[in-house]
ZAMARGU-4260 file (C-alpha; in steps of 0.2 Angstrom, whole numbers, plus 5000, padded with zeros to 4 digits):
<rodrens>
0) 4799/5876/5868 | 4795/5858/5872 | 4801/5843/5865 | 4785/5840/5853 | 4787/5858/5846
5) 4807/5855/5843 | 4803/5838/5834 | 4790/5846/5823 | 4802/5859/5820 | 4816/5847/5814
10) 4805/5838/5804 | 4798/5852/5796 | 4814/5858/5791 | 4821/5840/5783 | 4805/5841/5772
15) 4808/5858/5766 | 4826/5854/5763 | 4820/5838/5754 | 4809/5847/5744 | 4823/5861/5740
20) 4835/5847/5735 | 4822/5840/5723 | 4819/5855/5714 | 4839/5859/5712 | 4843/5843/5705
25) 4827/5843/5694 | 4832/5860/5687 | 4850/5853/5682 | 4841/5838/5675 | 4828/5847/5665
30) 4841/5860/5659 | 4856/5849/5654 | 4863/5867/5650 | 4860/5870/5633 | 4868/5887/5632
35) 4882/5900/5637 | 4879/5901/5657 | 4892/5914/5664 | 4883/5924/5677 | 4869/5910/5677
40) 4864/5904/5694 | 4860/5886/5686 | 4877/5885/5682 | 4883/5887/5701 | 4870/5873/5707
45) 4877/5861/5693 | 4892/5863/5699 | 4889/5857/5716 | 4877/5843/5708 | 4887/5829/5717
50) 4885/5837/5734 | 4867/5837/5729 | 4866/5821/5725 | 4873/5815/5740 | 4862/5825/5752
55) 4847/5818/5744 | 4853/5798/5747 | 4855/5803/5764 | 4836/5811/5766 | 4831/5795/5758
60) 4838/5784/5770 | 4834/5795/5784 | 4816/5796/5779 | 4817/5776/5776 | 4821/5772/5792
65) 4808/5782/5800 | 4795/5772/5788 | 4788/5791/5784 | 4777/5796/5770 | 4790/5810/5765
70) 4802/5796/5758 | 4792/5801/5743 | 4803/5816/5740 | 4820/5809/5739 | 4813/5794/5731
75) 4804/5803/5716 | 4819/5814/5715 | 4831/5797/5711 | 4817/5790/5699 | 4815/5807/5690
80) 4833/5810/5691 | 4840/5794/5688 | 4849/5800/5671 | 4858/5813/5680 | 4861/5803/5694
85) 4869/5788/5684 | 4881/5803/5677 | 4891/5804/5693 | 4887/5784/5700 | 4889/5771/5688
90) 4877/5757/5689 | 4885/5745/5675 | 4889/5731/5688 | 4882/5715/5678 | 4890/5721/5660
95) 4904/5711/5655 | 4914/5712/5639 | 4928/5702/5633 | 4943/5712/5624 | 4944/5709/5606
100) 4958/5709/5594 | 4952/5728/5587 | 4953/5736/5605 | 4961/5751/5612 | 4966/5752/5629
105) 4966/5772/5633 | 4970/5782/5646 | 4968/5800/5652 | 4977/5808/5667 | 4978/5826/5672
110) 4997/5824/5680 | 4998/5839/5691 | 5014/5846/5684 | 5021/5831/5689 | 5024/5839/5706
115) 5011/5833/5715 | 5022/5821/5727 | 5041/5822/5721 | 5047/5832/5705 | 5062/5820/5704
120) 5051/5806/5705 | 5034/5809/5699 | 5037/5806/5681 | 5045/5787/5683 | 5031/5785/5695
125) 5016/5789/5681 | 5025/5779/5668 | 5027/5765/5679 | 5010/5767/5682 | 5004/5767/5663
130) 5016/5752/5658 | 5006/5743/5672 | 4991/5745/5664 | 4997/5740/5646 | 4990/5755/5638
135) 4989/5758/5620 | 4988/5777/5620 | 4986/5790/5635 | 4983/5807/5634 | 4994/5818/5650
140) 4986/5835/5653 | 4994/5848/5662 | 5013/5842/5662 | 5028/5852/5665 | 5046/5852/5661
145) 5057/5854/5678 | 5075/5853/5684 | 5075/5835/5682 | 5067/5831/5667 | 5066/5840/5650
150) 5052/5837/5636 | 5064/5823/5627 | 5068/5814/5647 | 5049/5815/5650 | 5046/5807/5633
155) 5059/5793/5636 | 5051/5787/5652 | 5036/5782/5641 | 5048/5773/5629 | 5036/5758/5628
160) 5023/5771/5619 | 5034/5775/5603 | 5025/5788/5597 | 5021/5804/5605 | 5014/5820/5601
165) 5018/5835/5614 | 5014/5853/5613 | 5014/5866/5627 | 4998/5880/5625 | 5000/5898/5624
170) 5010/5904/5640 | 5022/5889/5634 | 5022/5880/5652 | 5006/5869/5652 | 5008/5856/5641
175) 4998/5841/5633 | 5005/5826/5628 | 4997/5809/5619 | 5008/5796/5617 | 5003/5780/5608
180) 5008/5762/5603 | 5003/5765/5584 | 5010/5777/5573 | 5005/5797/5574 | 5003/5803/5557
185) 4999/5822/5560 | 4994/5832/5575 | 4990/5850/5580 | 4987/5860/5596 | 4972/5870/5599
190) 4976/5886/5609 | 4964/5896/5620 | 4966/5915/5618 | 4971/5924/5636 | 4972/5907/5647
195) 4985/5894/5652 | 4972/5881/5644 | 4971/5871/5627 | 4970/5854/5618 | 4981/5843/5607
200) 4974/5833/5592 | 4982/5819/5585 | 4979/5806/5569 | 4984/5790/5574 | 4984/5774/5563
205) 4975/5758/5571 | 4970/5742/5561 | 4975/5751/5544 | 4963/5767/5548 | 4964/5785/5555
210) 4957/5789/5571 | 4958/5806/5578 | 4961/5807/5596 | 4959/5825/5607 | 4966/5828/5622
215) 4956/5844/5632 | 4963/5853/5647 | 4949/5868/5650 | 4948/5881/5660 | 4949/5878/5679
220) 4934/5881/5691 | 4945/5894/5702 | 4935/5890/5717 | 4949/5882/5728 | 4955/5900/5729
225) 4941/5909/5734 | 4937/5911/5752 | 4918/5917/5752 | 4901/5912/5746 | 4902/5927/5733
230) 4919/5924/5728 | 4916/5905/5724 | 4900/5910/5715 | 4910/5923/5706 | 4924/5915/5701
235) 4913/5899/5695 | 4903/5912/5685 | 4918/5920/5676 | 4927/5903/5674 | 4910/5893/5666
240) 4910/5908/5654 | 4927/5904/5648 | 4926/5885/5646 | 4908/5887/5636 | 4919/5897/5623
245) 4932/5884/5624 | 4919/5869/5623 | 4914/5878/5607 | 4931/5878/5599 | 4932/5860/5603
250) 4915/5855/5596 | 4919/5863/5581 | 4934/5853/5578 | 4926/5837/5582 | 4913/5841/5568
255) 4927/5845/5556 | 4935/5828/5559 | 4933/5816/5545 | 4940/5802/5556 | 4932/5793/5571
260) 4935/5802/5585 | 4940/5799/5605 | 4938/5814/5614 | 4946/5814/5633 | 4953/5826/5646
265) 4951/5836/5659 | 4934/5847/5656 | 4935/5855/5672 | 4917/5853/5672 | 4902/5841/5679
270) 4890/5830/5667 | 4876/5843/5670 | 4886/5857/5662 | 4886/5866/5645 | 4905/5861/5644
275) 4901/5844/5644 | 4884/5844/5635 | 4892/5854/5621 | 4907/5843/5618 | 4898/5826/5619
280) 4884/5833/5608 | 4872/5818/5601 | 4886/5810/5592 | 4898/5806/5605 | 4895/5792/5618
285) 4902/5793/5636 | 4914/5776/5642 | 4909/5781/5659 | 4889/5779/5655 | 4893/5764/5646
290) 4903/5755/5658 | 4907/5764/5675 | 4903/5756/5691 | 4901/5764/5708 | 4907/5783/5711
295) 4913/5791/5697 | 4924/5805/5705 | 4940/5810/5694 | 4946/5824/5707 | 4953/5819/5725
300) 4940/5832/5734 | 4930/5830/5749 | 4916/5825/5738 | 4918/5808/5731 | 4908/5811/5717
305) 4916/5826/5708 | 4917/5820/5690 | 4927/5833/5679 | 4940/5820/5666 | 4931/5812/5653
310) 4934/5800/5639 | 4922/5800/5625 | 4919/5792/5608 | 4910/5791/5592 | 4900/5777/5587
315) 4913/5768/5578 | 4919/5762/5596 | 4910/5753/5609 | 4916/5752/5626 | 4919/5735/5634
320) 4929/5742/5650 | 4931/5757/5662 | 4940/5760/5675 | 4945/5774/5686 | 4961/5771/5695
325) 4964/5777/5713 | 4981/5783/5711 | 4988/5796/5723 | 5001/5803/5711 | 4990/5819/5706
330) 4976/5828/5713 | 4966/5819/5699 | 4963/5800/5695 | 4968/5792/5678 | 4953/5784/5669
335) 4956/5769/5658 | 4944/5762/5644 | 4944/5749/5633 | 4938/5754/5616 | 4931/5741/5603
340) 4934/5747/5585 | 4920/5743/5577 | 4923/5746/5558
</rodrens>
């Protein structure tokens, strides 16, 4: 085979890959899955949407540098799927707001059992991080007591947030805590049957009104424990079905709330998923979409845009600031959002 034939073969292959990437990303955009997706191939596609977007950008640059007409495929992909792409990469570089007297600074953080680095020091290190960011309300998922810290000692590390609601879900080993600068007047856990996941909501008095904060930890994807394409697909499929049902439960609690809501936590799913679409609904805003800048990845993985943690809020709030903090105290990154109360 001659050099020209090899070049033609490679060019044809790249054109085909460009077309496939366009089709897959467009499918994810068009569907924005609105139904339970267990066993459905599209969910598997949306799970890897960040990778597809990165490949598309590489293809865009590849054709641009060669000034070839085939640039229109990745370019159309970007234009047609901009809403999906902006769910993973924030373009709000020129938006700036001043923090008002009616603002809440809220953080959500999956702390990976306070054991990612050192069981003896991680609780104190996380508390120090939260203190340094002047947080008013923090939602921590996946906490666990250990030989160095019982539940009271964990809460005491966050003594700058005097009100707390700590709940263990299901197997009483996986905990969720909401800590607040403002009074918590009631709280409740939401347990998911036959899993080690759950959620907590807390009613918090702020500016003379009551707001309801949800902290969620939904079913894991399980793909990190899989070692073949089939086992990855099978695990992703089964767990997406479990998360879909959990999302239905969370949504029912959101709909039942008579107070303004903030819904945050580790959804273990992408912005293209049923989980995210169902919980967000038509009435909640995504803080990242409003004020996020740059890659939206919240989970330390090889792909910097793996976004599975969220801060959503009802129309009574406006997001004026959003940050993803590059802390190495967990396999997740803490998210911080400043929300201005509009009532």
